[in-house]
PABALUM-822744 format. One record per residue: residue number from 1; residue in three letters; x, y, z of N, C-alpha, C in turn. Coordinates in pm, 1 decimal, m for minus. Layout:
+------+-------+----------+----------+----------+----------+----------+----------+----------+----------+----------+
! loba ! tivex !      n.x !      n.y !      n.z !     ca.x !     ca.y !     ca.z !      c.x !      c.y !      c.z !
+------+-------+----------+----------+----------+----------+----------+----------+----------+----------+----------+
!  NUM !   ALA !        X !        Y !        Z !        X !        Y !        Z !        X !        Y !        Z !
...
+------+-------+----------+----------+----------+----------+----------+----------+----------+----------+----------+
***
This chain:
+------+-------+----------+----------+----------+----------+----------+----------+----------+----------+----------+
! loba ! tivex !      n.x !      n.y !      n.z !     ca.x !     ca.y !     ca.z !      c.x !      c.y !      c.z !
+------+-------+----------+----------+----------+----------+----------+----------+----------+----------+----------+
!    1 !   MET !   3701.5 !   1592.1 !  m1478.3 !   3650.8 !   1483.9 !  m1423.4 !   3529.1 !   1522.1 !  m1325.7 !
!    2 !   ASP !   3549.1 !   1659.8 !  m1271.4 !   3443.9 !   1701.6 !  m1181.0 !   3311.3 !   1731.4 !  m1287.0 !
!    3 !   GLN !   3338.2 !   1784.0 !  m1402.9 !   3233.3 !   1819.0 !  m1497.6 !   3168.0 !   1691.2 !  m1535.7 !
!    4 !   ASN !   3223.6 !   1575.4 !  m1553.1 !   3177.0 !   1452.9 !  m1589.2 !   3091.9 !   1409.4 !  m1475.8 !
!    5 !   GLN !   3135.6 !   1433.2 !  m1345.0 !   3039.5 !   1389.8 !  m1226.7 !   2913.8 !   1472.2 !  m1228.7 !
!    6 !   THR !   2923.5 !   1590.9 !  m1266.4 !   2817.1 !   1682.7 !  m1258.1 !   2709.0 !   1638.0 !  m1366.7 !
!    7 !   HIS !   2756.2 !   1602.7 !  m1479.5 !   2679.8 !   1543.8 !  m1588.1 !   2594.7 !   1419.7 !  m1548.0 !
!    8 !   PHE !   2675.9 !   1326.0 !  m1486.9 !   2608.5 !   1189.2 !  m1454.6 !   2521.7 !   1226.7 !  m1347.0 !
!    9 !   ALA !   2540.1 !   1322.0 !  m1250.4 !   2449.7 !   1333.6 !  m1142.5 !   2310.1 !   1433.6 !  m1197.0 !
!   10 !   ARG !   2344.9 !   1499.7 !  m1303.6 !   2226.7 !   1570.7 !  m1357.4 !   2142.7 !   1450.1 !  m1425.7 !
!   11 !   GLN !   2206.5 !   1373.3 !  m1511.2 !   2124.9 !   1264.7 !  m1560.6 !   2047.2 !   1175.3 !  m1475.5 !
!   12 !   ASP !   2122.9 !   1130.7 !  m1351.8 !   2056.3 !   1055.9 !  m1266.3 !   1931.6 !   1126.6 !  m1181.4 !
!   13 !   ALA !   1949.7 !   1248.0 !  m1173.1 !   1843.9 !   1330.6 !  m1124.3 !   1722.3 !   1346.4 !  m1215.2 !
!   14 !   ASP !   1756.3 !   1370.4 !  m1348.0 !   1653.0 !   1366.7 !  m1447.9 !   1585.3 !   1243.5 !  m1463.6 !
!   15 !   LEU !   1666.1 !   1133.3 !  m1466.4 !   1605.7 !    989.3 !  m1465.1 !   1497.6 !    979.9 !  m1359.3 !
!   16 !   LYS !   1547.8 !   1018.2 !  m1227.1 !   1448.8 !    998.7 !  m1116.4 !   1314.0 !   1074.8 !  m1122.0 !
!   17 !   TYR !   1332.3 !   1193.2 !  m1183.7 !   1233.8 !   1294.8 !  m1191.6 !   1128.8 !   1235.3 !  m1306.0 !
!   18 !   ARG !   1202.3 !   1185.2 !  m1400.3 !   1104.9 !   1118.4 !  m1530.2 !   1031.2 !    991.0 !  m1469.8 !
!   19 !   ARG !   1103.6 !    930.7 !  m1381.6 !   1037.5 !    802.3 !  m1332.1 !    925.0 !    832.7 !  m1239.3 !
!   20 !   LYS !    931.6 !    932.1 !  m1164.4 !    845.9 !    990.4 !  m1072.1 !    723.9 !   1032.9 !  m1146.3 !
!   21 !   LYS !    748.1 !   1103.5 !  m1258.6 !    646.9 !   1159.7 !  m1330.3 !    563.2 !   1060.8 !  m1406.6 !
!   22 !   ASN !    639.5 !    954.2 !  m1460.7 !    580.7 !    855.3 !  m1531.7 !    478.3 !    765.8 !  m1441.7 !
!   23 !   ALA !    535.5 !    743.3 !  m1307.5 !    454.8 !    677.5 !  m1205.1 !    313.5 !    759.4 !  m1177.0 !
!   24 !   GLU !    330.9 !    883.0 !  m1155.2 !    224.9 !    949.4 !  m1137.7 !    123.7 !    937.2 !  m1252.7 !
!   25 !   GLU !    164.5 !    960.9 !  m1386.5 !     88.8 !    952.1 !  m1492.0 !     19.5 !    809.9 !  m1510.3 !
!   26 !   MET !     94.9 !    721.5 !  m1466.9 !     25.4 !    586.0 !  m1486.3 !    m54.7 !    546.4 !  m1382.1 !
!   27 !   LYS !    m44.6 !    620.4 !  m1269.8 !   m152.7 !    610.0 !  m1167.6 !   m289.2 !    680.0 !  m1198.8 !
!   28 !   TYR !   m278.3 !    789.3 !  m1264.4 !   m384.3 !    862.6 !  m1310.7 !   m466.4 !    792.7 !  m1419.8 !
!   29 !   GLN !   m378.2 !    728.5 !  m1500.8 !   m441.6 !    642.4 !  m1613.7 !   m520.1 !    525.1 !  m1564.6 !
!   30 !   VAL !   m460.3 !    464.9 !  m1464.9 !   m534.3 !    348.1 !  m1387.5 !   m664.2 !    381.8 !  m1337.7 !
!   31 !   ILE !   m650.6 !    495.9 !  m1259.4 !   m780.8 !    531.7 !  m1198.1 !   m868.4 !    567.5 !  m1279.9 !
!   32 !   SER !   m836.3 !    642.2 !  m1377.0 !   m943.0 !    708.9 !  m1487.8 !   m992.5 !    592.5 !  m1565.4 !
!   33 !   PHE !   m908.8 !    478.6 !  m1598.9 !   m956.4 !    373.1 !  m1667.3 !  m1053.6 !    280.0 !  m1572.7 !
!   34 !   SER !  m1034.0 !    271.2 !  m1451.6 !  m1115.3 !    199.3 !  m1351.5 !  m1240.2 !    277.5 !  m1348.7 !
!   35 !   LEU !  m1238.3 !    417.1 !  m1351.8 !  m1365.8 !    485.4 !  m1333.0 !  m1462.2 !    470.3 !  m1453.8 !
!   36 !   MET !  m1388.2 !    471.7 !  m1584.3 !  m1456.8 !    464.5 !  m1690.3 !  m1528.0 !    324.0 !  m1720.8 !
!   37 !   ILE !  m1462.0 !    214.5 !  m1669.4 !  m1517.7 !     70.5 !  m1654.1 !  m1635.1 !     68.7 !  m1556.9 !
!   38 !   PHE !  m1619.4 !    125.8 !  m1457.1 !  m1732.3 !    151.0 !  m1356.0 !  m1843.3 !    240.9 !  m1418.5 !
!   39 !   LEU !  m1832.6 !    350.0 !  m1479.8 !  m1943.4 !    411.9 !  m1546.8 !  m1999.9 !    333.0 !  m1652.2 !
!   40 !   THR !  m1923.5 !    252.1 !  m1726.9 !  m1977.7 !    164.1 !  m1837.9 !  m2074.4 !     59.6 !  m1761.3 !
!   41 !   LEU !  m2034.1 !      7.6 !  m1670.3 !  m2110.1 !    m84.9 !  m1582.4 !  m2240.9 !    m34.5 !  m1536.8 !
!   42 !   VAL !  m2233.6 !    101.9 !  m1477.3 !  m2333.1 !    158.9 !  m1430.8 !  m2450.6 !    186.9 !  m1552.7 !
!   43 !   SER !  m2400.4 !    221.9 !  m1673.2 !  m2486.5 !    223.8 !  m1786.5 !  m2557.3 !    105.1 !  m1814.2 !
!   44 !   PHE !  m2464.6 !     m6.1 !  m1820.4 !  m2539.2 !   m133.4 !  m1862.9 !  m2652.8 !   m169.3 !  m1746.5 !
!   45 !   ILE !  m2602.1 !   m153.8 !  m1629.1 !  m2709.2 !   m190.8 !  m1519.3 !  m2826.9 !   m113.4 !  m1545.3 !
!   46 !   ALA !  m2812.9 !     28.9 !  m1560.9 !  m2939.4 !    133.8 !  m1576.2 !  m3025.1 !     62.3 !  m1691.7 !
!   47 !   VAL !  m2959.1 !     29.2 !  m1796.7 !  m3040.2 !    m21.1 !  m1912.6 !  m3113.8 !   m145.0 !  m1873.2 !
!   48 !   GLY !  m3037.2 !   m236.6 !  m1814.5 !  m3081.6 !   m382.6 !  m1792.4 !  m3189.9 !   m379.0 !  m1681.2 !
!   49 !   TYR !  m3191.4 !   m286.1 !  m1587.9 !  m3277.7 !   m285.6 !  m1478.4 !  m3405.7 !   m246.7 !  m1521.9 !
!   50 !   ASP !  m3511.0 !   m318.2 !  m1512.4 !  m3661.8 !   m287.3 !  m1568.5 !  m3723.9 !   m172.3 !  m1476.4 !
!   51 !   GLY !  m3680.4 !   m146.4 !  m1350.1 !  m3738.7 !    m29.3 !  m1256.2 !  m3706.8 !    103.5 !  m1284.8 !
!   52 !   PHE !  m3623.6 !    132.2 !  m1391.3 !  m3597.8 !    258.4 !  m1424.9 !  m3683.3 !    294.8 !  m1560.5 !
!   53 !   SER !  m3740.7 !    420.7 !  m1562.1 !  m3806.3 !    462.4 !  m1667.2 !  m3715.2 !    502.5 !  m1777.6 !
!   54 !   ARG !  m3746.5 !    527.2 !  m1906.8 !  m3673.8 !    554.5 !  m2012.7 !  m3627.3 !    694.8 !  m2006.7 !
!   55 !   TRP !  m3725.1 !    787.1 !  m1948.7 !  m3685.4 !    926.3 !  m1933.6 !  m3580.5 !    957.8 !  m1818.8 !
!   56 !   PHE !  m3563.3 !    855.9 !  m1728.2 !  m3436.3 !    869.9 !  m1637.7 !  m3311.0 !    788.9 !  m1704.0 !
!   57 !   ILE !  m3329.1 !    688.5 !  m1759.2 !  m3219.0 !    622.1 !  m1826.7 !  m3138.0 !    697.0 !  m1932.9 !
!   58 !   LEU !  m3205.4 !    743.4 !  m2031.5 !  m3149.5 !    837.7 !  m2127.8 !  m3052.0 !    965.5 !  m2088.8 !
!   59 !   PRO !  m3091.3 !   1054.3 !  m2000.1 !  m3018.7 !   1153.6 !  m1956.4 !  m2907.5 !   1108.9 !  m1861.2 !
!   60 !   THR !  m2937.5 !    996.2 !  m1812.0 !  m2824.8 !    938.7 !  m1718.9 !  m2701.4 !    877.9 !  m1808.8 !
!   61 !   ILE !  m2744.9 !    828.5 !  m1894.2 !  m2643.1 !    754.3 !  m1998.2 !  m2578.3 !    859.4 !  m2076.3 !
!   62 !   LEU !  m2646.1 !    981.6 !  m2118.9 !  m2574.4 !   1084.4 !  m2166.6 !  m2467.7 !   1153.6 !  m2095.9 !
!   63 !   LEU !  m2517.1 !   1169.5 !  m1943.5 !  m2409.3 !   1231.6 !  m1868.8 !  m2297.5 !   1153.2 !  m1837.6 !
!   64 !   LEU !  m2312.8 !   1018.8 !  m1824.3 !  m2208.1 !    921.4 !  m1804.8 !  m2118.6 !    940.1 !  m1921.0 !
!   65 !   ALA !  m2172.9 !    931.0 !  m2051.7 !  m2105.7 !    946.1 !  m2161.1 !  m2017.5 !   1071.9 !  m2168.6 !
!   66 !   VAL !  m2062.3 !   1199.0 !  m2137.7 !  m1995.6 !   1312.5 !  m2137.1 !  m1880.1 !   1303.8 !  m2030.1 !
!   67 !   VAL !  m1909.9 !   1230.7 !  m1913.3 !  m1793.4 !   1224.1 !  m1817.1 !  m1683.3 !   1132.0 !  m1877.8 !
!   68 !   GLN !  m1725.6 !   1030.3 !  m1938.9 !  m1612.8 !    944.6 !  m2008.0 !  m1539.3 !   1008.6 !  m2114.4 !
!   69 !   VAL !  m1605.1 !   1093.0 !  m2201.1 !  m1533.0 !   1182.7 !  m2289.3 !  m1416.0 !   1259.6 !  m2217.4 !
!   70 !   ILE !  m1467.8 !   1327.4 !  m2112.4 !  m1383.0 !   1422.1 !  m2047.3 !  m1271.2 !   1336.2 !  m1995.0 !
!   71 !   PHE !  m1275.5 !   1236.6 !  m1933.7 !  m1168.3 !   1128.9 !  m1879.9 !  m1077.6 !   1093.0 !  m1997.7 !
!   72 !   GLN !  m1141.8 !   1068.9 !  m2101.3 !  m1059.3 !   1024.6 !  m2234.7 !   m974.9 !   1137.6 !  m2272.3 !
!   73 !   LEU !  m1018.0 !   1268.4 !  m2300.4 !   m949.4 !   1370.3 !  m2335.9 !   m837.5 !   1410.8 !  m2245.8 !
!   74 !   TYR !   m858.2 !   1406.7 !  m2113.7 !   m770.9 !   1477.4 !  m2020.4 !   m681.1 !   1378.4 !  m1978.0 !
!   75 !   TYR !   m700.6 !   1246.3 !  m1980.1 !   m599.6 !   1159.5 !  m1918.0 !   m547.7 !   1067.7 !  m2028.0 !
!   76 !   PHE !   m623.1 !   1018.4 !  m2121.6 !   m584.4 !    934.0 !  m2219.8 !   m514.9 !    998.8 !  m2343.5 !
!   77 !   MET !   m562.2 !   1118.4 !  m2375.5 !   m513.0 !   1197.7 !  m2483.8 !   m413.0 !   1300.2 !  m2443.9 !
!   78 !   HIS !   m403.4 !   1303.7 !  m2304.2 !   m295.5 !   1387.1 !  m2246.4 !   m328.2 !   1541.8 !  m2264.2 !
!   79 !   MET !   m459.1 !   1592.0 !  m2268.6 !   m488.5 !   1710.9 !  m2277.0 !   m450.3 !   1806.3 !  m2159.9 !
!   80 !   SER !   m425.6 !   1719.0 !  m2039.5 !   m398.5 !   1801.4 !  m1919.5 !   m253.4 !   1841.2 !  m1918.9 !
!   81 !   HIS !   m171.7 !   1800.6 !  m2014.6 !    m28.4 !   1845.3 !  m2026.9 !    m24.3 !   1993.5 !  m2073.9 !
!   82 !   LYS !     87.2 !   2049.3 !  m2050.9 !    125.6 !   2169.9 !  m2122.8 !    141.7 !   2155.6 !  m2247.9 !
!   83 !   GLY !    122.7 !   2268.2 !  m2332.8 !    137.7 !   2262.3 !  m2471.6 !     24.4 !   2224.9 !  m2547.8 !
!   84 !   HIS !    m87.6 !   2195.7 !  m2508.6 !   m216.3 !   2181.9 !  m2580.8 !   m318.0 !   2274.8 !  m2568.5 !
!   85 !   GLY !   m280.5 !   2404.0 !  m2566.1 !   m359.6 !   2498.1 !  m2551.1 !   m453.8 !   2520.8 !  m2680.5 !
!   86 !   ILE !   m368.6 !   2530.3 !  m2798.8 !   m432.5 !   2545.8 !  m2930.3 !   m515.7 !   2441.9 !  m2968.5 !
!   87 !   ILE !   m474.9 !   2316.6 !  m2916.0 !   m540.8 !   2202.6 !  m2959.0 !   m696.3 !   2198.8 !  m2884.0 !
!   88 !   SER !   m687.5 !   2229.3 !  m2762.5 !   m796.0 !   2267.7 !  m2686.9 !   m896.1 !   2365.5 !  m2721.0 !
!   89 !   ILE !   m835.6 !   2485.9 !  m2773.1 !   m918.7 !   2583.6 !  m2828.5 !  m1008.8 !   2529.6 !  m2942.4 !
!   90 !   PHE !   m936.0 !   2442.7 !  m3036.2 !  m1008.2 !   2401.0 !  m3148.9 !  m1098.7 !   2312.3 !  m3120.5 !
!   91 !   LEU !  m1084.9 !   2217.1 !  m3016.7 !  m1152.2 !   2106.0 !  m2965.8 !  m1293.5 !   2178.5 !  m2907.3 !
!   92 !   TYR !  m1260.5 !   2270.5 !  m2817.8 !  m1377.0 !   2337.2 !  m2754.7 !  m1464.2 !   2416.6 !  m2849.9 !
!   93 !   SER !  m1418.3 !   2484.0 !  m2927.8 !  m1479.8 !   2557.4 !  m3025.6 !  m1564.8 !   2464.0 !  m3121.1 !
!   94 !   GLY !  m1497.3 !   2347.0 !  m3163.5 !  m1578.0 !   2254.8 !  m3237.8 !  m1689.6 !   2191.0 !  m3156.3 !
!   95 !   LEU !  m1672.8 !   2171.9 !  m3036.0 !  m1789.8 !   2121.4 !  m2942.7 !  m1897.9 !   2217.1 !  m2951.1 !
!   96 !   THR !  m1850.9 !   2346.2 !  m2933.5 !  m1954.8 !   2469.3 !  m2911.9 !  m2032.1 !   2470.3 !  m3036.6 !
!   97 !   VAL !  m1974.6 !   2463.1 !  m3158.3 !  m2047.2 !   2480.1 !  m3276.7 !  m2135.6 !   2353.6 !  m3285.7 !
!   98 !   GLY !  m2080.7 !   2249.6 !  m3271.9 !  m2163.0 !   2130.1 !  m3276.7 !  m2290.5 !   2119.1 !  m3176.3 !
!   99 !   ALA !  m2266.0 !   2166.5 !  m3050.7 !  m2387.1 !   2179.2 !  m2949.4 !  m2482.6 !   2281.5 !  m3016.1 !
!  100 !   ILE !  m2432.6 !   2413.1 !  m3065.4 !  m2533.7 !   2497.2 !  m3112.1 !  m2614.6 !   2461.2 !  m3245.6 !
!  101 !   THR !  m2541.7 !   2366.7 !  m3326.1 !  m2599.1 !   2309.3 !  m3442.2 !  m2716.4 !   2211.9 !  m3394.7 !
!  102 !   ILE !  m2686.9 !   2135.4 !  m3294.1 !  m2787.5 !   2032.3 !  m3252.8 !  m2922.7 !   2103.1 !  m3179.0 !
!  103 !   LEU !  m2861.6 !   2208.5 !  m3116.5 !  m2989.0 !   2294.5 !  m3040.9 !  m3073.5 !   2346.8 !  m3154.6 !
!  104 !   ALA !  m3000.7 !   2412.4 !  m3268.7 !  m3086.4 !   2475.6 !  m3359.7 !  m3176.2 !   2373.9 !  m3446.9 !
!  105 !   PHE !  m3122.0 !   2251.6 !  m3478.2 !  m3198.5 !   2158.5 !  m3538.6 !  m3309.3 !   2106.0 !  m3444.1 !
!  106 !   MET !  m3266.7 !   2085.0 !  m3311.8 !  m3397.5 !   2055.5 !  m3235.6 !  m3500.6 !   2150.8 !  m3214.5 !
!  107 !   THR !  m3453.4 !   2276.1 !  m3215.3 !  m3554.7 !   2385.9 !  m3212.8 !  m3654.0 !   2392.5 !  m3325.7 !
!  108 !   ILE !  m3559.6 !   2373.9 !  m3456.3 !  m3647.3 !   2392.4 !  m3592.4 !  m3750.2 !   2268.6 !  m3603.2 !
!  109 !   ILE !  m3699.1 !   2145.7 !  m3544.0 !  m3792.4 !   2030.1 !  m3567.8 !  m3906.6 !   2024.5 !  m3449.9 !
!  110 !   TRP !  m3872.6 !   2068.6 !  m3332.6 !  m3981.1 !   2068.1 !  m3241.5 !  m4065.8 !   2171.9 !  m3252.8 !
!  111 !   ILE !  m4059.4 !   2274.6 !  m3318.9 !  m4157.9 !   2400.5 !  m3327.2 !  m4261.8 !   2367.0 !  m3421.3 !
+------+-------+----------+----------+----------+----------+----------+----------+----------+----------+----------+
***
């Protein structure tokens, strides 16, 4: 009987812990989603406003896109959780190779 109560108490504690973690995760996802919607609206406003030059709008939109990719990876793709180390290494090495390739092509074309 005592062992049965311990088992149920452990299950109850585990359930409370998982609910708390899920609530925190949902809060982070809602905040991240809200920020991404805000950044998208800022991008649309920057493009639609005639007062900004093209040389200001293009880097701003690219910067906002990078921020949104980071939000997507860390919050919606759960890269912030444990156990994603190898996946992160592959992702970042692919991004590095891609950036080096783009820089190389830009250097070749612009010279």
